[in-house]
Residue frames as a rotation matrix with the C-alpha (Angstrom) as fourth column:
MET 1
-0.817 0.552 -0.169 305.80
0.069 -0.196 -0.978 45.44
-0.573 -0.810 0.122 203.72
LEU 2
-0.342 0.800 0.493 302.16
0.937 0.255 0.237 45.24
0.064 0.543 -0.837 202.71
GLY 3
-0.981 -0.150 0.125 301.01
0.159 -0.986 0.059 48.65
0.114 0.078 0.990 201.65
PRO 4
-0.565 0.797 -0.215 297.77
-0.048 -0.292 -0.955 50.50
-0.824 -0.529 0.203 202.23
ASP 5
-0.311 0.432 -0.847 296.76
-0.896 -0.430 0.109 50.35
-0.317 0.792 0.521 198.56
TYR 6
-0.682 0.085 -0.726 295.93
-0.298 0.874 0.383 46.62
0.667 0.478 -0.571 198.56
PRO 7
-0.211 0.661 0.720 292.60
-0.960 -0.279 -0.025 46.37
0.185 -0.696 0.693 200.46
ASN 8
0.739 0.491 -0.461 292.41
-0.432 0.871 0.235 42.57
0.517 0.026 0.856 200.12
LEU 9
0.014 -0.813 -0.582 295.74
0.445 0.526 -0.724 42.13
0.895 -0.249 0.369 201.90
PRO 10
0.427 0.085 -0.900 296.57
0.900 -0.138 0.414 42.89
-0.089 -0.987 -0.135 205.53
TYR 11
0.820 -0.197 0.537 297.42
-0.098 -0.973 -0.208 46.50
0.563 0.119 -0.818 206.33
GLY 12
0.310 -0.808 -0.501 301.07
0.813 0.498 -0.300 46.57
0.492 -0.314 0.812 207.36
ILE 13
0.900 -0.149 0.410 302.52
-0.332 -0.845 0.419 48.64
0.284 -0.513 -0.810 210.20
THR 14
0.318 -0.875 -0.364 306.27
0.477 0.480 -0.736 48.54
0.819 0.061 0.570 210.78
ALA 15
0.981 -0.145 -0.128 307.90
0.064 -0.382 0.922 49.05
-0.183 -0.913 -0.366 214.16
ILE 16
0.287 -0.932 0.224 311.34
0.860 0.147 -0.489 50.57
0.423 0.333 0.843 213.63
ASN 17
-0.637 -0.704 0.313 313.52
0.494 -0.685 -0.535 53.06
0.591 -0.187 0.784 215.48
TYR 18
-0.734 0.378 -0.564 310.92
0.515 -0.231 -0.825 53.69
-0.442 -0.896 -0.025 218.22
HIS 19
-0.551 0.564 -0.615 308.29
-0.709 -0.705 -0.011 54.57
-0.440 0.430 0.788 215.63
PHE 20
-0.169 0.578 0.799 305.25
0.444 0.768 -0.462 52.83
-0.880 0.277 -0.386 214.08
HIS 21
-0.896 -0.217 -0.388 305.42
-0.242 -0.494 0.835 53.54
-0.373 0.842 0.390 210.33
ASP 22
-0.744 0.661 -0.096 302.07
-0.066 0.070 0.995 53.96
0.664 0.747 -0.008 208.44
ALA 23
-0.148 0.716 -0.682 300.03
0.875 0.416 0.248 54.53
0.461 -0.560 -0.688 211.59
HIS 24
-0.662 -0.185 -0.726 299.79
0.593 -0.722 -0.357 58.30
-0.458 -0.667 0.588 212.20
PRO 25
0.041 0.491 0.870 296.92
-0.575 0.724 -0.382 57.58
-0.817 -0.484 0.312 211.58
THR 26
-0.664 -0.136 0.735 296.26
0.415 0.751 0.514 54.65
-0.622 0.647 -0.442 209.24
ARG 27
-0.812 0.554 -0.183 294.09
-0.443 -0.380 0.812 55.16
0.380 0.741 0.554 206.22
PRO 28
-0.001 0.872 0.490 290.45
-0.941 0.165 -0.294 54.24
-0.337 -0.462 0.821 206.91
LEU 29
-0.902 -0.391 -0.185 290.37
-0.425 0.881 0.208 50.44
0.082 0.266 -0.961 206.99
SER 30
-0.015 0.888 -0.460 287.51
-0.507 0.390 0.769 48.06
0.862 0.245 0.444 206.34
PRO 31
0.316 0.197 0.928 286.24
-0.942 0.177 0.284 46.33
-0.108 -0.964 0.242 209.50
ASP 32
0.971 0.112 0.210 287.11
-0.090 0.989 -0.114 43.00
-0.221 0.092 0.971 207.84
ARG 33
0.585 -0.803 -0.114 290.70
-0.277 -0.065 -0.959 43.92
0.762 0.593 -0.260 207.02
ALA 34
0.685 -0.490 -0.539 293.54
0.725 0.528 0.442 42.25
0.068 -0.694 0.717 208.88
VAL 35
0.771 -0.545 0.330 296.26
-0.520 -0.838 -0.166 44.44
0.367 -0.044 -0.929 210.38
LEU 36
0.693 -0.608 -0.388 299.79
0.673 0.739 0.044 43.25
0.260 -0.292 0.920 210.92
TRP 37
0.818 -0.559 0.137 302.69
-0.565 -0.736 0.373 44.72
-0.108 -0.382 -0.918 212.85
HIS 38
0.727 -0.669 -0.154 306.24
0.536 0.693 -0.482 43.75
0.429 0.268 0.863 211.96
ASN 39
0.794 -0.544 -0.272 309.32
-0.051 -0.504 0.862 44.56
-0.606 -0.671 -0.428 214.01
ASP 40
0.761 -0.540 0.359 311.95
0.492 0.119 -0.863 45.67
0.423 0.833 0.356 211.51
GLY 41
0.664 -0.499 0.556 314.08
-0.619 -0.785 0.036 47.30
0.419 -0.368 -0.830 214.20
SER 42
-0.168 -0.855 -0.491 316.83
-0.157 0.515 -0.843 46.08
0.973 -0.065 -0.221 216.49
VAL 43
-0.926 -0.089 0.366 315.04
-0.369 0.022 -0.929 46.03
0.075 -0.996 -0.053 219.88
LEU 44
-0.663 0.727 -0.177 312.02
0.747 0.659 -0.092 44.31
0.050 -0.193 -0.980 221.41
HIS 45
-0.805 0.530 0.267 308.75
-0.486 -0.847 0.216 46.21
0.341 0.044 0.939 220.95
ASN 46
-0.746 0.665 0.023 305.17
0.444 0.524 -0.727 45.63
-0.495 -0.532 -0.686 222.07
VAL 47
-0.716 0.646 0.263 301.70
-0.068 -0.439 0.896 46.18
0.695 0.624 0.358 220.60
THR 48
-0.760 0.518 -0.392 299.06
0.526 0.136 -0.840 47.27
-0.382 -0.844 -0.376 223.11
ILE 49
-0.641 0.689 0.338 295.50
-0.056 -0.481 0.875 48.11
0.765 0.542 0.347 222.06
LEU 50
-0.957 0.227 0.183 293.57
-0.201 -0.062 -0.978 49.06
-0.210 -0.972 0.105 225.20
ALA 51
-0.210 0.950 -0.232 290.18
-0.961 -0.244 -0.130 49.10
-0.180 0.195 0.964 223.43
LEU 52
0.299 0.244 -0.922 290.71
-0.574 0.818 0.030 45.44
0.762 0.520 0.385 222.59
GLY 53
0.751 -0.125 0.649 292.36
-0.578 0.351 0.737 44.39
-0.320 -0.928 0.191 225.84
PHE 54
0.894 -0.443 0.074 295.33
0.396 0.700 -0.594 43.27
0.211 0.560 0.801 223.74
SER 55
0.593 -0.803 0.060 299.00
-0.790 -0.565 0.239 43.45
-0.158 -0.189 -0.969 224.63
LYS 56
0.896 -0.318 0.309 301.68
0.353 0.933 -0.063 41.29
-0.268 0.166 0.949 223.06
ASP 57
0.158 -0.934 -0.321 305.43
-0.197 -0.349 0.916 41.52
-0.968 -0.081 -0.238 222.70
LEU 58
0.996 0.074 -0.041 306.87
-0.045 0.060 -0.997 41.94
-0.072 0.995 0.063 219.22
PRO 59
0.355 -0.929 0.109 310.42
0.293 0.221 0.930 40.52
-0.888 -0.298 0.350 219.10
VAL 60
-0.193 -0.553 -0.811 312.92
-0.688 -0.513 0.514 41.61
-0.700 0.656 -0.281 216.45
GLY 61
-0.893 -0.201 -0.402 311.89
-0.449 0.457 0.768 40.14
0.029 0.866 -0.499 213.09
ALA 62
-0.749 0.651 0.124 308.50
0.545 0.712 -0.443 38.94
-0.376 -0.265 -0.888 214.37
THR 63
-0.779 0.607 0.157 305.01
-0.271 -0.552 0.788 39.73
0.566 0.571 0.595 213.08
ILE 64
-0.713 0.701 0.009 301.67
0.235 0.251 -0.939 40.01
-0.661 -0.667 -0.343 214.86
THR 65
-0.857 0.515 0.037 298.51
-0.098 -0.232 0.968 39.74
0.507 0.825 0.249 212.76
ILE 66
-0.643 0.765 0.028 294.99
0.040 0.070 -0.997 40.49
-0.765 -0.640 -0.076 213.96
THR 67
-0.843 0.397 0.363 292.33
0.469 0.213 0.857 39.40
0.263 0.893 -0.366 211.47
LYS 68
0.036 0.945 0.326 289.12
0.594 -0.283 0.753 41.41
0.803 0.167 -0.572 211.09
LEU 69
-0.776 -0.490 -0.396 290.44
0.599 -0.378 -0.706 43.96
0.196 -0.785 0.587 213.55
GLY 70
-0.793 0.508 0.336 287.55
-0.464 -0.862 0.205 46.39
0.394 0.007 0.919 213.04
ARG 71
0.167 0.866 -0.472 285.00
-0.187 0.497 0.847 43.68
0.968 -0.053 0.245 213.81
LYS 72
-0.076 -0.286 -0.955 286.85
0.822 0.524 -0.222 42.82
0.564 -0.802 0.195 217.00
LEU 73
-0.958 -0.286 -0.023 286.91
0.257 -0.818 -0.514 46.49
0.129 -0.499 0.857 218.02
GLY 74
-0.476 0.861 -0.180 283.14
0.717 0.262 -0.646 46.60
-0.509 -0.437 -0.742 217.53
GLU 75
0.675 0.737 -0.039 282.44
0.585 -0.566 -0.581 49.81
-0.450 0.370 -0.813 215.64
PRO 76
0.364 -0.532 0.764 283.93
0.661 -0.431 -0.615 52.40
0.657 0.729 0.195 213.30
GLY 77
0.998 -0.030 -0.048 286.26
0.009 -0.747 0.665 54.93
-0.056 -0.665 -0.745 214.88
ARG 78
0.298 -0.948 0.115 289.82
-0.449 -0.246 -0.859 55.82
0.842 0.204 -0.499 215.79
TYR 79
0.991 0.014 -0.137 291.68
0.099 0.615 0.782 53.44
0.095 -0.788 0.608 218.07
ARG 80
0.425 -0.882 0.205 295.02
-0.866 -0.462 -0.192 54.17
0.265 -0.096 -0.960 219.66
PHE 81
0.910 -0.309 -0.278 297.75
0.367 0.911 0.187 51.62
0.195 -0.272 0.942 220.16
TYR 82
0.600 -0.746 0.289 301.26
-0.765 -0.640 -0.063 51.88
0.232 -0.183 -0.955 221.55
CYS 83
0.086 -0.688 -0.720 304.44
0.167 0.723 -0.671 50.09
0.982 -0.063 0.177 222.52
ALA 84
0.921 0.340 -0.190 304.33
0.211 -0.027 0.977 49.50
0.327 -0.940 -0.097 226.28
TYR 85
0.331 -0.885 -0.328 308.14
0.907 0.204 0.368 49.67
-0.258 -0.419 0.870 226.45
HIS 86
-0.677 -0.711 0.191 308.64
0.727 -0.605 0.326 52.86
-0.116 0.359 0.926 224.43
LEU 87
0.385 0.887 0.254 305.51
0.887 -0.431 0.162 54.95
0.253 0.163 -0.954 224.90
SER 88
0.556 -0.218 -0.802 307.59
0.416 -0.762 0.496 57.58
-0.719 -0.610 -0.333 226.70
LEU 89
-0.612 -0.787 -0.071 309.56
0.247 -0.275 0.929 57.93
-0.751 0.551 0.363 223.45
GLY 90
-0.254 0.619 -0.743 306.34
-0.740 -0.619 -0.263 58.60
-0.623 0.483 0.615 221.53
MET 91
-0.959 -0.130 -0.252 305.93
-0.266 0.718 0.643 55.12
0.097 0.684 -0.723 220.07
LYS 92
-0.372 0.914 0.160 302.20
0.162 0.234 -0.959 55.09
-0.914 -0.330 -0.235 219.38
GLY 93
-0.994 0.107 -0.014 299.76
-0.032 -0.167 0.985 55.13
0.103 0.980 0.169 216.50
THR 94
-0.325 0.946 0.003 296.09
-0.539 -0.183 -0.822 55.29
-0.777 -0.269 0.569 215.55
ILE 95
-0.900 0.190 0.393 294.06
0.404 0.701 0.587 52.73
-0.164 0.687 -0.708 213.63
VAL 96
-0.542 0.754 -0.370 291.08
-0.718 -0.645 -0.261 54.17
-0.436 0.124 0.891 211.75
ILE 97
-0.756 0.419 0.503 288.18
0.497 0.867 0.025 51.79
-0.426 0.269 -0.864 211.13
ALA 98
-0.913 0.401 -0.081 285.80
-0.340 -0.633 0.695 52.97
0.227 0.662 0.714 208.41
GLY 99
-0.432 0.850 0.301 282.03
-0.437 0.095 -0.894 52.92
-0.789 -0.518 0.331 208.78
């Protein structure tokens, strides 16, 4: 997984065991940084970001990458995301976009 200490690489969030690892919240991210979600678990997950109008399934072993996520969100702040299938199990996280 791509770690938070490499600002020129995408910030990696792993979906595993009904949990988003490295997203409670993320470290402050540059508006130009890409964010990727990888499903390292054994069941289908989903990534939903209401502030972006984004919702996409994340099959086992798959990756979703959103480039320049902070620019797409529009301004610095804290943005929640969740798994539409497992929100009731607490599968959610927060992306922090730096100013």
